[in-house]
C-alpha positions as CSV (number, residue, x, y, z in Angstrom):
1,M,-5.2,9.7,-3.2
2,A,-7.1,6.3,-3.0
3,A,-5.1,5.4,0.1
4,F,-6.1,9.0,1.7
5,L,-9.9,8.4,0.9
6,L,-9.7,4.9,2.2
7,G,-8.1,6.2,5.5
8,A,-10.9,9.0,5.8
9,V,-13.6,6.4,5.4
10,L,-12.2,4.4,7.9
11,L,-12.0,7.2,10.2
12,I,-15.6,8.1,9.9
13,V,-16.8,4.6,10.4
14,Q,-14.5,4.0,13.1
15,P,-16.7,3.3,16.6
16,E,-16.3,5.9,19.2
17,I,-14.1,4.8,22.0
18,V,-15.9,4.7,25.3
19,P,-13.7,5.0,28.3
20,S,-13.7,1.9,30.5
21,R,-15.0,2.1,33.8
22,P,-15.4,-0.4,36.8
23,A,-18.3,-2.6,37.2
24,I,-20.4,-1.5,39.9
25,N,-21.6,-3.9,42.5
26,S,-23.8,-3.6,45.7
27,K,-20.7,-2.5,47.8
28,T,-19.6,0.0,45.3
29,E,-20.8,3.6,45.4
30,T,-22.3,5.1,42.3
31,T,-20.6,8.3,40.9
32,S,-23.3,10.4,42.3
33,Q,-22.9,8.9,45.5
34,S,-19.2,9.7,45.3
35,V,-19.5,13.3,44.5
36,Q,-22.0,13.6,47.4
37,R,-19.5,11.9,49.7
38,E,-16.9,14.6,48.5
39,L,-19.2,17.5,49.0
40,L,-20.1,16.3,52.7
41,K,-16.4,16.3,53.5
42,K,-15.9,19.7,51.9
43,T,-18.9,21.3,53.4
44,S,-18.2,20.1,56.7
45,Q,-14.7,21.3,56.7
46,K,-15.6,24.7,55.3
47,N,-19.0,25.3,56.9
48,D,-19.7,27.0,53.6
49,F,-23.6,26.8,54.2
50,K,-23.6,29.3,57.1
51,E,-25.5,32.0,55.2
52,N,-28.6,34.1,56.1
53,I,-27.3,35.2,59.6
54,H,-30.1,36.9,61.3
55,S,-29.5,40.4,62.7
56,N,-29.3,38.9,66.2
57,G,-26.6,36.6,65.1
58,S,-28.5,33.5,64.8
59,C,-28.3,31.2,61.9
60,R,-29.1,27.6,60.8
61,Q,-26.0,25.2,60.9
62,L,-25.0,21.8,60.5
63,P,-25.6,19.7,63.8
64,Q,-22.7,19.0,65.9
65,T,-24.9,16.2,67.8
66,I,-27.1,13.7,66.4
67,I,-29.3,11.3,68.4
68,I,-28.9,8.1,66.1
69,G,-31.4,6.1,68.0
70,V,-32.8,3.4,68.8
71,R,-36.4,3.4,67.8
72,K,-38.7,3.1,70.6
73,G,-35.7,3.8,73.0
74,G,-36.6,7.0,74.3
75,T,-35.3,9.4,71.8
76,R,-38.1,11.9,72.2
77,A,-37.9,11.8,76.0
78,L,-34.0,12.5,75.7
79,L,-34.1,15.3,73.1
80,E,-37.0,17.1,75.1
81,M,-34.9,16.7,78.5
82,L,-31.7,17.8,76.6
83,S,-33.6,21.0,75.2
84,L,-33.7,22.3,78.6
85,H,-30.1,23.2,78.5
86,P,-29.7,26.8,77.1
87,D,-26.7,25.8,75.1
88,I,-28.9,23.2,72.9
89,A,-30.8,24.0,69.8
90,A,-32.8,21.0,68.7
91,A,-34.4,20.2,65.5
92,E,-38.4,19.4,66.2
93,S,-39.0,16.7,63.8
94,E,-36.9,13.8,62.7
95,V,-34.9,14.8,59.6
96,H,-34.3,11.4,57.9
97,F,-31.5,12.8,55.8
98,F,-29.0,10.1,56.2
99,D,-31.4,7.1,55.7
100,W,-34.2,8.4,53.1
101,E,-32.7,8.6,49.6
102,D,-35.0,11.2,48.4
103,H,-33.7,13.5,51.4
104,Y,-30.1,12.7,50.9
105,R,-30.2,13.5,47.4
106,N,-31.5,16.9,48.3
107,G,-28.0,17.8,49.5
108,L,-26.7,19.5,52.6
109,Q,-28.3,22.8,52.0
110,W,-31.7,21.1,52.4
111,Y,-30.3,19.4,55.4
112,I,-29.5,22.7,57.1
113,N,-32.8,24.0,56.2
114,Q,-34.3,21.6,58.4
115,M,-32.2,23.0,61.5
116,P,-33.3,25.4,63.9
117,L,-31.9,28.8,64.2
118,S,-29.1,28.8,66.8
119,Y,-26.4,31.2,68.2
120,P,-22.7,30.4,67.8
121,H,-22.4,29.2,71.3
122,Q,-25.2,26.6,71.0
123,I,-25.0,23.0,69.7
124,T,-27.5,21.9,67.3
125,V,-28.9,18.6,67.8
126,E,-31.3,16.4,65.5
127,K,-32.6,13.0,66.2
128,T,-33.7,10.2,63.9
129,P,-34.1,6.9,65.5
130,A,-33.9,4.9,62.2
131,Y,-30.1,6.1,61.9
132,F,-29.0,3.3,64.1
133,T,-30.3,0.4,62.1
134,S,-29.5,1.7,58.8
135,P,-26.4,0.3,57.2
136,K,-25.6,3.4,55.0
137,V,-25.8,6.0,57.8
138,P,-22.5,5.8,59.6
139,E,-20.6,6.2,56.5
140,R,-22.6,9.1,55.4
141,V,-22.4,10.8,59.0
142,Y,-18.6,10.3,59.1
143,N,-18.2,11.9,55.7
144,M,-19.9,15.0,56.8
145,N,-18.1,15.1,60.1
146,E,-15.8,12.7,61.4
147,S,-15.9,14.5,64.9
148,M,-19.7,14.0,65.4
149,R,-20.8,13.3,68.9
150,L,-23.5,10.6,68.6
151,L,-26.0,10.1,71.5
152,L,-27.5,6.4,71.5
153,I,-30.4,5.5,74.0
154,L,-31.3,1.9,74.5
155,R,-33.8,-0.1,76.1
156,D,-34.1,-3.6,77.2
157,P,-34.5,-5.3,73.9
158,S,-37.5,-7.5,74.8
159,E,-39.2,-4.2,76.0
160,R,-38.2,-2.5,73.0
161,V,-39.8,-5.0,70.6
162,L,-43.2,-4.6,72.5
163,S,-43.0,-0.9,72.2
164,D,-42.4,-1.1,68.6
165,Y,-45.4,-3.2,68.0
166,T,-47.6,-0.9,70.4
167,Q,-46.8,2.1,68.1
168,V,-47.7,0.3,64.9
169,F,-50.8,-0.8,66.6
170,Y,-52.1,2.5,67.8
171,N,-51.1,4.1,64.5
172,H,-53.5,1.5,62.7
173,M,-56.3,2.0,65.3
174,Q,-56.4,5.7,64.9
175,K,-56.8,5.1,61.2
176,H,-59.5,2.4,62.0
177,K,-57.5,-0.1,60.2
178,P,-57.4,-3.6,61.8
179,Y,-54.1,-4.8,63.1
180,P,-52.8,-8.6,63.8
181,S,-52.2,-9.3,67.4
182,I,-48.4,-9.5,68.5
183,E,-48.4,-13.3,68.6
184,Q,-49.0,-13.3,65.0
185,F,-45.7,-11.4,64.5
186,L,-43.7,-13.1,67.1
187,I,-44.4,-16.7,66.5
188,K,-44.1,-18.5,63.2
189,D,-44.6,-22.4,62.9
190,G,-44.6,-22.8,66.7
191,E,-41.2,-20.8,67.1
192,L,-40.0,-17.3,67.7
193,N,-40.1,-15.4,64.4
194,V,-36.6,-13.9,64.2
195,D,-37.3,-12.4,60.9
196,Y,-39.8,-9.9,62.6
197,K,-38.1,-6.5,62.0
198,A,-38.9,-5.3,65.4
199,I,-36.7,-8.2,66.7
200,N,-33.9,-7.5,64.3
201,R,-33.9,-3.7,65.5
202,S,-33.2,-5.0,68.9
203,L,-30.0,-6.9,67.7
204,Y,-27.8,-4.0,69.2
205,Y,-24.4,-5.5,68.7
206,I,-24.9,-6.1,65.0
207,H,-25.8,-2.4,64.4
208,M,-23.3,-1.2,66.9
209,Q,-20.6,-3.0,65.0
210,N,-21.4,-1.0,61.7
211,W,-21.3,2.4,63.7
212,L,-17.7,1.3,65.2
213,K,-16.3,1.0,61.8
214,Y,-16.4,4.7,61.6
215,F,-16.6,6.3,64.9
216,P,-14.4,5.2,68.0
217,L,-16.5,4.3,71.2
218,D,-15.6,7.7,72.8
219,R,-17.6,9.5,70.3
220,I,-20.8,7.4,71.1
221,H,-22.5,7.9,74.1
222,I,-24.9,5.3,75.3
223,V,-27.8,6.4,77.3
224,D,-29.6,3.8,79.5
225,G,-33.3,4.4,78.5
226,D,-34.7,2.2,81.3
227,K,-32.9,4.3,83.9
228,L,-33.8,7.6,82.0
229,I,-37.5,6.5,82.6
230,K,-37.1,5.9,86.2
231,D,-34.6,8.7,87.3
232,P,-33.7,10.9,84.4
233,F,-31.6,13.4,86.1
234,P,-28.4,11.4,86.6
235,E,-28.5,10.0,82.8
236,I,-28.9,13.6,81.6
237,E,-26.0,14.7,83.8
238,K,-23.8,12.2,81.9
239,V,-24.9,13.5,78.8
240,E,-24.2,17.1,79.6
241,R,-20.5,15.8,80.5
242,F,-20.3,13.9,77.2
243,L,-21.2,17.0,75.2
244,K,-18.9,19.2,77.4
245,L,-22.1,21.4,78.3
246,S,-21.7,23.4,81.6
247,P,-23.9,21.8,84.0
248,Q,-27.2,23.8,83.7
249,I,-29.9,21.1,83.9
250,N,-30.8,19.9,87.5
251,A,-33.1,17.4,89.5
252,S,-35.8,20.2,90.1
253,N,-36.6,20.1,86.2
254,F,-38.0,16.7,86.6
255,Y,-41.1,15.9,88.4
256,F,-43.2,12.5,88.5
257,N,-46.7,12.7,87.0
258,K,-48.6,10.2,88.7
259,T,-51.3,10.4,86.4
260,K,-49.4,9.6,83.2
261,G,-46.9,7.4,85.2
262,F,-43.7,9.0,83.9
263,Y,-41.4,12.0,84.4
264,C,-42.6,15.3,82.9
265,L,-40.3,18.3,82.7
266,R,-40.2,21.8,84.4
267,D,-38.5,24.9,82.9
268,S,-38.7,28.2,84.4
269,G,-42.2,27.5,86.1
270,R,-43.6,26.0,83.0
271,E,-44.4,22.3,83.1
272,R,-44.8,20.0,80.2
273,C,-45.1,16.5,79.4
274,L,-44.4,14.2,76.3
275,H,-47.2,13.5,74.0
276,E,-49.7,11.2,74.9
277,S,-48.5,8.6,72.5
278,K,-45.4,8.1,75.0
279,G,-45.8,5.7,77.8
280,R,-48.4,3.6,76.3
281,A,-49.3,0.1,77.9
282,H,-48.0,-2.9,76.3
283,P,-49.9,-5.6,75.2
284,Q,-50.3,-8.7,77.3
285,V,-47.9,-11.4,76.3
286,D,-48.0,-15.0,77.7
287,T,-45.1,-15.4,79.9
288,W,-43.7,-18.5,78.0
289,L,-43.5,-16.1,74.7
290,L,-41.7,-13.3,76.8
291,E,-39.4,-16.0,78.2
292,K,-38.5,-17.0,74.5
293,L,-37.7,-13.3,73.7
294,H,-35.3,-13.2,76.8
295,E,-33.6,-16.4,75.9
296,Y,-33.2,-15.1,72.1
297,F,-31.6,-11.9,73.0
298,H,-29.4,-13.6,75.8
299,E,-26.3,-14.1,73.5
300,P,-26.9,-11.0,71.4
301,N,-26.9,-8.9,74.5
302,K,-23.9,-10.5,75.9
303,K,-21.9,-9.7,72.6
304,F,-22.9,-6.1,72.9
305,F,-21.9,-5.8,76.6
306,E,-18.5,-7.0,75.5
307,L,-18.4,-4.6,72.4
308,V,-19.2,-1.4,74.5
309,G,-17.4,-2.7,77.8
310,R,-20.6,-2.2,79.5
311,T,-23.2,-4.0,81.0
312,F,-27.1,-3.3,81.2
313,D,-30.1,-4.5,83.5
314,W,-31.7,-6.3,80.7
315,H,-33.2,-9.7,81.0
């Protein structure tokens, strides 16, 4: 009896056994992230969220194509031009689903709700330029749909840096907030400030390597942003072929607006141009500073050309 009582006491005071679990480091997904990944896979395969189909047969669906970047590369122009095609349904605003944690935690139903209504024969497209430079995004997109067709539009890295600064500068001016000159960002202790975020975003080969871990090169179409500005039709033709669209967009859909200084769109007799925030003049930069930018990007550009098997007319 004493032995029995002693055993009972020991059983009561025995500490609860907690199953061991692996330590989580910066490279290991948390349980919730893992669950989200599996949900993405299953949803993309089953397409379970195609609900609320309208009487005309349209519904909201996961995008089959994403414009992943690059910031200030011409993503808005590309989306607007691509929208000329009747088989394209484009999300109007930047969704930031894969790069913003608050949005990603909302899950796929939230993502689908941000998409436009489309018909079964149409390709749904969304564009978020920050995707290209966000480390977590390639894997997340892959887990949703490993067959995704990706569009990446790039410009001369030096010009992209200047455009990046110009956008932030004007955003501050509109709010009547002072903003430092571009030289204060580009120069540090008499040398080029390579820690400036705008410069890092122009190191295309670094970010491209991350995407190629998950998607083969034939799933990523690179649009030449500089050529798109000067002569948009040939670049859009290439995009049509990449997306396996019937050739519906033609040269007559584009006309050069001398007042704005860039091409605008003509669709069924209706003319429209990009927002006035597009095509803004860059700040005047000393020649020696531009040369420093060109010199800095020379090797990274060379690595990028080798990575994608293609060259661009960049400094």
